[in-house]
C-alpha positions as a LaTeX table, in Angstrom:
\begin{tabular}{lrrr}
\hline
Residue & $x$ (\AA) & $y$ (\AA) & $z$ (\AA) \\
\hline
Cys1 & 0.00 & 0.00 & 0.00 \\
Thr2 & 1.61 & 3.25 & $-1.09$ \\
Phe3 & $-0.27$ & 5.15 & 1.62 \\
Ala4 & 1.52 & 3.19 & 4.32 \\
Thr5 & 4.98 & 4.00 & 3.00 \\
Thr6 & 5.24 & 7.55 & 1.68 \\
Pro7 & 1.86 & 9.29 & 1.34 \\
Ser8 & 3.31 & 12.80 & 1.44 \\
Gln9 & 5.72 & 12.00 & $-1.40$ \\
Leu10 & 3.09 & 10.68 & $-3.79$ \\
Ser11 & 2.29 & 12.81 & $-6.79$ \\
Ser12 & $-1.22$ & 11.37 & $-6.60$ \\
Pro13 & $-2.63$ & 8.96 & $-4.02$ \\
Tyr14 & $-5.08$ & 7.50 & $-6.55$ \\
Leu15 & $-4.98$ & 6.65 & $-10.22$ \\
Ala16 & $-6.68$ & 9.27 & $-12.39$ \\
Pro17 & $-9.74$ & 8.11 & $-14.37$ \\
Glu18 & $-7.68$ & 8.16 & $-17.58$ \\
Glu19 & $-5.07$ & 5.89 & $-15.98$ \\
Val20 & $-7.77$ & 3.50 & $-14.77$ \\
Leu21 & $-9.27$ & 3.38 & $-18.26$ \\
Asp22 & $-5.85$ & 2.85 & $-19.89$ \\
Ile23 & $-5.26$ & $-0.18$ & $-17.66$ \\
Ala24 & $-8.78$ & $-1.49$ & $-18.30$ \\
Arg25 & $-8.48$ & $-1.05$ & $-22.06$ \\
Ala26 & $-5.19$ & $-2.95$ & $-22.05$ \\
Gly27 & $-6.88$ & $-5.72$ & $-20.08$ \\
Ala28 & $-9.81$ & $-5.85$ & $-22.47$ \\
Ala29 & $-7.42$ & $-5.99$ & $-25.43$ \\
Ala30 & $-5.63$ & $-8.92$ & $-23.76$ \\
Gly31 & $-8.90$ & $-10.81$ & $-23.40$ \\
Cys32 & $-9.70$ & $-10.07$ & $-19.76$ \\
Lys33 & $-13.34$ & $-10.18$ & $-18.70$ \\
Glu34 & $-13.09$ & $-8.55$ & $-15.26$ \\
Ala35 & $-11.35$ & $-5.52$ & $-13.78$ \\
Leu36 & $-10.12$ & $-5.84$ & $-10.21$ \\
Phe37 & $-10.34$ & $-2.73$ & $-8.05$ \\
Thr38 & $-8.28$ & $-3.39$ & $-4.94$ \\
Leu39 & $-7.31$ & $-1.02$ & $-2.17$ \\
Gly40 & $-7.09$ & $-0.61$ & 1.57 \\
Asp41 & $-9.85$ & 0.28 & 3.98 \\
Ala42 & $-10.88$ & 3.95 & 3.48 \\
Pro43 & $-7.42$ & 5.55 & 3.25 \\
Glu44 & $-9.02$ & 8.98 & 3.56 \\
Arg45 & $-9.73$ & 8.24 & 7.24 \\
Arg46 & $-6.01$ & 8.04 & 7.96 \\
Tyr47 & $-4.22$ & 10.08 & 5.32 \\
Ala48 & $-4.90$ & 13.77 & 4.69 \\
Val49 & $-3.39$ & 13.51 & 1.21 \\
Ala50 & $-6.12$ & 11.04 & 0.25 \\
Gln51 & $-8.88$ & 13.11 & 1.85 \\
Asp52 & $-7.66$ & 16.27 & 0.11 \\
Trp53 & $-7.32$ & 14.57 & $-3.28$ \\
Leu54 & $-10.88$ & 13.23 & $-3.08$ \\
Ala55 & $-12.34$ & 16.55 & $-1.90$ \\
Glu56 & $-10.64$ & 18.44 & $-4.74$ \\
Arg57 & $-12.48$ & 16.16 & $-7.18$ \\
Gly58 & $-15.86$ & 16.25 & $-5.45$ \\
Phe59 & $-15.74$ & 12.87 & $-3.71$ \\
Ala60 & $-16.45$ & 12.44 & $-0.02$ \\
His61 & $-15.01$ & 8.94 & 0.30 \\
Thr62 & $-12.71$ & 6.59 & $-1.57$ \\
Ile63 & $-15.58$ & 4.21 & $-2.25$ \\
Asp64 & $-17.44$ & 7.01 & $-4.08$ \\
Tyr65 & $-14.44$ & 7.44 & $-6.36$ \\
Val66 & $-14.09$ & 3.69 & $-6.83$ \\
Arg67 & $-17.75$ & 3.51 & $-7.86$ \\
His68 & $-17.18$ & 6.33 & $-10.37$ \\
Cys69 & $-14.19$ & 4.53 & $-11.88$ \\
Ala70 & $-16.01$ & 1.18 & $-11.92$ \\
Glu71 & $-18.85$ & 2.79 & $-13.85$ \\
Leu72 & $-16.37$ & 4.24 & $-16.35$ \\
Val73 & $-14.68$ & 0.87 & $-16.83$ \\
Leu74 & $-17.98$ & $-0.95$ & $-17.27$ \\
Ser75 & $-19.41$ & 1.55 & $-19.73$ \\
Glu76 & $-16.26$ & 2.20 & $-21.75$ \\
Thr77 & $-14.61$ & $-1.23$ & $-21.85$ \\
Gly78 & $-17.29$ & $-3.77$ & $-21.02$ \\
Leu79 & $-15.06$ & $-5.30$ & $-18.35$ \\
Leu80 & $-16.97$ & $-6.39$ & $-15.26$ \\
Pro81 & $-15.69$ & $-4.56$ & $-12.15$ \\
His82 & $-14.86$ & $-6.66$ & $-9.09$ \\
Val83 & $-14.34$ & $-4.36$ & $-6.09$ \\
Asn84 & $-12.07$ & $-5.33$ & $-3.18$ \\
Ala85 & $-12.23$ & $-2.13$ & $-1.17$ \\
Gly86 & $-11.97$ & $-3.35$ & 2.39 \\
Val87 & $-14.73$ & $-3.14$ & 4.96 \\
Leu88 & $-17.88$ & $-1.58$ & 3.49 \\
Thr89 & $-21.40$ & $-0.89$ & 4.68 \\
Glu90 & $-24.64$ & $-2.14$ & 3.21 \\
Asp91 & $-25.18$ & 1.30 & 1.64 \\
Asp92 & $-21.74$ & 1.06 & 0.02 \\
Tyr93 & $-22.56$ & $-2.34$ & $-1.44$ \\
Leu94 & $-25.94$ & $-1.08$ & $-2.68$ \\
Met95 & $-24.18$ & 1.85 & $-4.36$ \\
Leu96 & $-21.74$ & $-0.54$ & $-6.06$ \\
Arg97 & $-24.33$ & $-3.07$ & $-7.19$ \\
Pro98 & $-25.31$ & $-1.35$ & $-10.47$ \\
Val99 & $-21.69$ & $-1.11$ & $-11.64$ \\
Ala100 & $-19.91$ & $-4.07$ & $-10.02$ \\
Ala101 & $-20.46$ & $-7.68$ & $-10.93$ \\
Ser102 & $-19.04$ & $-8.70$ & $-7.57$ \\
Ala103 & $-16.92$ & $-7.63$ & $-4.64$ \\
Gly104 & $-14.54$ & $-9.24$ & $-2.22$ \\
Leu105 & $-13.37$ & $-9.05$ & 1.35 \\
Met106 & $-11.04$ & $-11.50$ & 3.01 \\
Leu107 & $-12.27$ & $-12.58$ & 6.42 \\
Glu108 & $-8.62$ & $-13.42$ & 7.13 \\
Ser109 & $-9.27$ & $-14.95$ & 10.56 \\
Thr110 & $-11.82$ & $-15.05$ & 13.35 \\
Ser111 & $-9.01$ & $-15.22$ & 15.92 \\
Leu112 & $-9.20$ & $-12.39$ & 18.45 \\
Arg113 & $-5.77$ & $-13.50$ & 19.64 \\
Leu114 & $-4.27$ & $-12.14$ & 16.41 \\
Met115 & $-5.61$ & $-8.69$ & 17.35 \\
Glu116 & $-3.44$ & $-8.61$ & 20.50 \\
Lys117 & $-0.06$ & $-6.91$ & 20.70 \\
Gly118 & 2.42 & $-8.97$ & 18.69 \\
Gly119 & $-0.33$ & $-10.49$ & 16.56 \\
Ala120 & $-0.66$ & $-10.04$ & 12.80 \\
His121 & $-3.74$ & $-7.82$ & 13.17 \\
Tyr122 & $-2.58$ & $-5.74$ & 16.12 \\
Gly123 & $-3.48$ & $-2.07$ & 15.65 \\
Ser124 & $-5.78$ & $-2.80$ & 12.69 \\
Pro125 & $-9.37$ & $-2.24$ & 13.83 \\
Asp126 & $-10.75$ & $-3.07$ & 10.38 \\
Lys127 & $-9.31$ & $-6.59$ & 10.77 \\
Ala128 & $-11.53$ & $-7.34$ & 13.77 \\
Pro129 & $-13.47$ & $-10.51$ & 12.96 \\
Ala130 & $-16.84$ & $-9.02$ & 13.94 \\
Val131 & $-16.24$ & $-6.01$ & 11.68 \\
Arg132 & $-15.30$ & $-8.15$ & 8.68 \\
Leu133 & $-18.15$ & $-10.61$ & 9.22 \\
Ala134 & $-20.61$ & $-7.70$ & 9.51 \\
Ser135 & $-19.34$ & $-6.33$ & 6.20 \\
Leu136 & $-19.75$ & $-9.71$ & 4.50 \\
Glu137 & $-23.29$ & $-9.97$ & 5.91 \\
Ala138 & $-24.04$ & $-6.45$ & 4.63 \\
Ala139 & $-22.99$ & $-7.53$ & 1.14 \\
Gly140 & $-25.41$ & $-10.43$ & 1.41 \\
Arg141 & $-28.27$ & $-8.13$ & 2.37 \\
Ala142 & $-27.33$ & $-5.89$ & $-0.58$ \\
Arg143 & $-27.32$ & $-8.98$ & $-2.81$ \\
Leu144 & $-23.87$ & $-8.27$ & $-4.20$ \\
Pro145 & $-21.93$ & $-11.48$ & $-4.93$ \\
Met146 & $-18.81$ & $-11.76$ & $-2.78$ \\
Thr147 & $-15.55$ & $-13.60$ & $-2.68$ \\
Ser148 & $-13.80$ & $-14.18$ & 0.63 \\
Gly149 & $-11.35$ & $-16.46$ & 2.32 \\
Ile150 & $-8.93$ & $-16.86$ & 5.18 \\
Leu151 & $-5.22$ & $-16.20$ & 5.45 \\
Ile152 & $-2.87$ & $-19.03$ & 6.26 \\
Gly153 & 0.46 & $-18.45$ & 7.94 \\
Ile154 & $-0.24$ & $-15.31$ & 9.97 \\
Gly155 & 0.18 & $-17.04$ & 13.31 \\
Glu156 & $-3.18$ & $-18.80$ & 13.45 \\
Thr157 & $-3.63$ & $-22.30$ & 14.84 \\
Ala158 & $-5.22$ & $-25.21$ & 12.99 \\
Leu159 & $-8.32$ & $-24.84$ & 15.17 \\
Glu160 & $-8.54$ & $-21.12$ & 14.36 \\
Arg161 & $-8.38$ & $-21.95$ & 10.65 \\
Ile162 & $-11.32$ & $-24.33$ & 11.04 \\
Glu163 & $-13.28$ & $-21.80$ & 13.09 \\
Ser164 & $-12.67$ & $-19.14$ & 10.45 \\
Leu165 & $-13.81$ & $-21.41$ & 7.64 \\
Leu166 & $-16.95$ & $-22.33$ & 9.59 \\
Ala167 & $-17.69$ & $-18.61$ & 10.13 \\
Leu168 & $-17.57$ & $-18.09$ & 6.38 \\
\hline
\end{tabular}
């Protein structure tokens, strides 16, 4: 994530619509059928450079800009947008539904232990199992097809893997 490394040094924290379309057109020309939109959880909440960039272009939130770009890609290339934009609300998923064929959010793990100091998800409130499960449930209520999964090798036990899969 470029935000996590040098946000103040970025010339632009997001791709411009023209850049998004250039990538999508290249994908369509190569025979792709889907366009993956992937990003972290609401970078504008943490980084002023992202918030300022969005505001200058008339967007309140990253997901509003993602929706705009997904609509451009769908209408101009025919590629089907698949949006992996972190934890979203039911309203976010409803907003995406007309322009996104699907979305995704990794559950990662239901282990609360991994949220403790020294754990893989320490200091990452959007990784809380209840938060991620609520977002997946919101997508279901919005009737937006989802992909999900768990992460292996982040310090989880075999039992925690099973519990996470059962939660999905």
